[in-house]
N, C-alpha and C positions, 0 to 999 in steps of 0.2 A: 585183546580176546576175543573180539568178534571172530575175528580170524580163525581163533583157536577154536572156534564151535563149527565154524565152517571145517575146517578138518575133521571134526568129530563126524558130523553128516557127513563128509564124503567117504570118512572109513563105517559109517554104517551101509552106506550105499553097496559098495562093495564087499559088504558082511553079506549082500544077498545071495554070492555066489557059493557054492562048496567051502567048508574050511579048508581044503586041500588044496586049494589055487594060494592063498596065503598062510598057511599055517597051521600047525595041527592044533585043534583048540582041545582043553583040558577036560572038556566037557562038550558030548556031541550035541548040537542043537539041528532044532526041527527046520525044516526049510520055508521059506517066505513064498507064499505061493502065488503065482502070477494076479489074479486079480484083485489081492491084496497088494501087492505092489504098485498096481498100476493105477491104484485110487489113490494110494498117497503120492504118486508122482502126479495125479491129475490135480490133487489141493497145493501141490508144490509149483504147480507151473500155474493154477490159478492166483496164489500169494505172490509170485514173481512178476507176474503183469500189471501187478495192483490191486487185485480183489483179494483179499485177506477175509474179509466175511466168507467169500463164495468158498475158499478155502478153506476155514474150519467148518461150514457146513459138510463138506465133504468129507473132512475127520470126523465131524460128529454120525455121518450116516454109518463110518465104516467104525464105530464105538458102539452103535446100536448093534453090533454082530459079534463083539465079543467072547459070548458063550461058544462062539466056532472057528476061534483064534488059536490059536497057540500062544507060546511065551516071547516067541521071535518076533510074530507076526503085533503083539499088544506091545513088548517093548519099540518096534520101528512107529506103531501107531504113536506113544506117547513121545518120542524122539521128534518127529514129525510137528506135534502140536506144541514141544518146549523151543522149537527152533523158530517156529511161527511167530508165538509170544516173546521170544528174543528179539525177531525182526523189528516187531513192534514198541521196545523199549519197557516193555513189562516184565520186566527180570524176573521178582519175585513168580509170576504165574508158571515164568518158564523154567524156575527151579520145583517148584511143584512138580510138573511133568518130568524134567530128568531125572527128578529124583523116583518117577515112578516106573524109569527105563531100568535102572537098577537093582528092582525088589523084583523082577521077574526072571526066571530059573527055569531053564536054562538059556544064556543069550549068548555069542560070539564074544570073545576073550576082547577082541578089540573093542566093542561096542562097550561091554561094562568098564574099561580102564580109561577109556576116551572120555564116557562121561562123568565119570568118577572126578577125574583131574579137574573137567569143567566145571562141574560142580564147585570144586571147594576154589575155584577161581572165582565163578558167580559170586560165590558167598562171601567171599572177601570184598568181592566190589560193593554188596549189598550190605556190608558191616554186621554182618552174621559171624561171627570171627570164631565161633566156638563149633560153628555146621563144618565153616570150612578145616575146621583140623578134624573134624570127625572124617569128612569126605575123603579127607587128605592120607589119613589113617588106612581107611577103606580102599583106597586105591594102593597104597602102598602091600596090602596082604594079597588085593590082586596080582600084583606086577609080583613082589617077591623078590628077593635078592638085597643089594644094598640100595639105597636112598639115589636116586638120582637127581642130577644137578640141579635142573627144572622142580622137583619137589623139596629140596630144600632151600631154594631162594624163594617160595610160596609159603613155607612153613615160617621161616624169617619174618617175612613181611608181616603174616598173621601174627606171630605173637607179639612182633614189636608193636602192633596194632592195640593188644590185650596190656600193653606195657610191662611186657615178662621179657626185660630187656636182657636178664642176664640168661636166658632161655633160647633166644633168639640170638643172640652171639654166635654159637658154635654153629646154625647150619649155613650160617651165610658167610662165614670164612672157610667151613669147609667146602663151601661152593666155588668161591673165588681159588682157593687151592687146588682146586681138584682142576679148575681149567688152566690152571697156569702148568701143573704138570702135564697136562695135553697137550701144551705147546701154545694154547690159546689165549687170546685177550679175554679176559674177565669183562661183561656186562656193565657199561657206567653204571645202570641205576642198582646196581650190587654193590660197586664203592660206594653211592650215596646211601643206600641203607646201612651199611657197615659204621659209614662215618656217623651217621644217625644214633645208631646203638652206642657207640662208644661213648658220643656227645652226652647223652641222658644218662650214662655208667659214669659219670665225671671223670672218664679217662682221657685226658687232654693229650696226653704225649701219643697216644695209639691215634686221636682223631689226626695227628698231624701225620703221623705215619703213613694213613689212609691217603690223608692229601698229597703228601708226595706222590703214590702211587697213580694218582689219578692224572696227576699232570703231567707224570713220564708218558701213560698210556693216551691221555686224552687233550693235555698241553691248552685248557681254557682260562680264560682272564681270571674270571671268577675262581679257580681254584689256586692261583696264585694270591690272589688278595685273600682267600681263606684262611691261605697257610700263614701269610705274612700273622693274619690275625691273629690266629693260635699259637703263632710262637710269642707275639707281644702278651698274649694272656698268659703266657709258661715264664716271661720275664727274659726271653731269651732274645734282646736285644740284638745282637750281632747276624743272626738269624734271621731275625725281623729284616734288616736292613738290606741283608743279602738279596732275600727273594724278592723287596720289595725293588730294587733296583733291576735284579733280571725280568722283573715284569715290566717297569718303564723301558728298557732295552725294545722288550719286545713289542711295543706300543697297547701293554695292558691297562697300562693307568689313564682311562679315561674320564674318571666320575674327580671330581674338585674333591670329595674325601678321602678320597685313595692318594692325588698328588701330596694331599697336606698331610697324611702319613708319613709319606716318605718323607719331605721336610723335616717332621717332628723325630723321624729316627734319625736324619742326617746328626740334627741336633743334639741329641739324646747320646748319640756315638762320640761324642765330640768333633764332628767335621759340620763346624758352621756356615763357612762358605759355602759348601753344595748347598745345606740349607738353605741359604738365602739366594743364590741362584735359581734355586728349582722352584722357591716361591714368588719370586719376582718375575719370571718366565708366566707361572700360573696366572699371576694377577694382570698381566702384558695382553694375555691372550683371553681372558676373563674366562678361564674355566676355576678359578676359587673369587670370590665375592673378597671385595676391598673394606671389608667389616672393619671393626676395633681388634677383633679376637686376632684375625690374621696377622694384619698389619703389626699387632704387637710382635707376635712370632718372627715375620720380617725384622722387623726393629731388633730383637735381640739376637738373630742372627747373625746380623751385619757389627751388631756391637760386638760379641763375641769372637768375629774373625777381625774386629780392630780395621773394619771398611768406616773409617768417621764419616765419608761424604754420603755414602748409603745409611748410615744409620742413624743420621742427623736429618736427613733428609724423610726417613721411614718412620722415625720417631714425630717430626711434626705433622706429618699426615696423620699417624696415629692419633695427636692430641686434638688434633679439629672433632674427631666424634668422642672425646671424652669428657664426659660431665667433670671431670677435676683435674688437678694442674699435675697429677703424678709423672705424666708422661712429658710434659715441659721439662721436669724436676730431671728425668734423667735425658734428656737432650742438654739440660745446663751442664752437667757432669760430664758430659761425653767431650762437650768444646770445650772444657776447662781442660780435661785430661788431656786434648791437645792444641791447647794455648793459644786458644782463638778464644781470648778472654774478653773484647766487645761483646760477643755474641751468646756467651756464655752469661754474662751479666744480665744481658736482651732476656733469654730461655729463664733464666731464674727468675727474675723480676714476671715476667708471663705468668709462672707458674705458682709464684704468690698471689697474683691478683684475682688466677682463676679459683684457687683455694683449693678445699678440702686435702690439704695435704697431711699425711702420716705423721712428718717429721721437717715441720716447715721452718725448725732454726735451721739445718742445712744448706737451705736456698741465702739465708742470710751472708752464711759462711762463703759458697761458691761466689758472691757479689762481693765479698769482702776480699778474698784471697785473688779472684779474676781484678779486680781493682790494685790491688797490694803487687803485682804482677806489672800493670802498666804505671806502677808508680804514683797510682793516684789517693794518697795516701788520706785523705779527709774524707771520700767515699769509703775508701776499706775500715777505717774507723768508725763511721757510724754504722755501718753493716755488722761490724763486731761488735758495738753496744748495742743492736739491734739482735741480734744470736745473742748476747745473753741473759735473754728472756727467757729461753727454753732451756728447762733443767737438762735437757738429755744433750746439749750442746755448749752449755754454758763454759767448764772447765777446758773447752779446745778454743771456744771462743774466745775466753780471757787470754791464753798463753797467744792466739793470734795480733791479740790487741795489744799484748805486750811488745811484741815483735814488730809490730806494723808502728807501733809509738817511737822504739828505737831506729827504726829505719828511716823514721821521718826526721828524727830530731838529728840522725847522721847527715842525711840529704840537707837539711837546713843548714847543718855547720859546714857541708862541703860548700854550699851556695854563698854561705857569708864570707867563707875564703874567697871565694872566687870573687867579691865585688869588692875588697879590702886593698 
């Protein structure tokens, strides 16, 4: 914005020369006399040298002769005042003086138009949104014709700040389309504004469409991550995974949460092995914390991928951080399914000892089935008898108990025959 005002000042200085040198004026403006210009230039020179107070004093001296000055000279005086206060970051005072410039008539078109547009920008920066819109309307009237891209963007910015999101959408989209039609790349902040407006309008599918264009033109890591998040919000899991994978390949997933999102996306899309590999690597590189939640996800991934050794190790590590025996119970079940009976019995007992189980009867069943697999009938029968104390597994435990008793009797008969 400061650069824009510097340009306005440059236009004003050029306007010292006759209108014929830079274009026909709609109104014939009076000349800027040398004695006035020399004083204004002196004030500017003092200010540029750090003597702002001295510069303002010179301007005040010129102001004392207002009655003898024409409209152009007065406008230039107000313009120099405004620019000087702007340089001191006294923006509201600068606005006051720049607004006096456009009240003078006649003045060169370039001075009028440039000052009005700068006023609209300055008012926006000071959160004087309605003033900004008013100045922009005046600028459009002064310029005439179709709205220019820079005016469309500024109008959209002001309307967005006023929370008039429906009204803000049309001008920013028009600016983007005009730029594209001219074969130019729209500015990045235009897309940022369009994305914000669509978000406020709860048009999440359009947020995704804008982010696709932002990736196409600017290819920043944050836009890939945001697009993945939007697809997740839309319930488009496969698109979320595709975007996260593409971002990962490019080295854009550097934050722990982003890597976790990739692992979760693999898991949700039934690719548990990749989920496990991704998370295991991130844990090894300390990109994500080895906390209970992350270790649970790792364990679930390895269980689903039927990677028994990895699943057992992950469950044991997670269980060490847990206050209850649920994870040891899961480990016991995995070990039983893998026919690692002795380990399954040990894990089930650890789960019972730790407590806090939702279904403790299941652990007695695991011990019983593992013992039965090892033909340890007495331990199996004791475990099934214990399981019968729980309503949710009583029927199943009774069935296994009868089966274990039958197997024990058969084993005893076979042994007796051997002894005879």
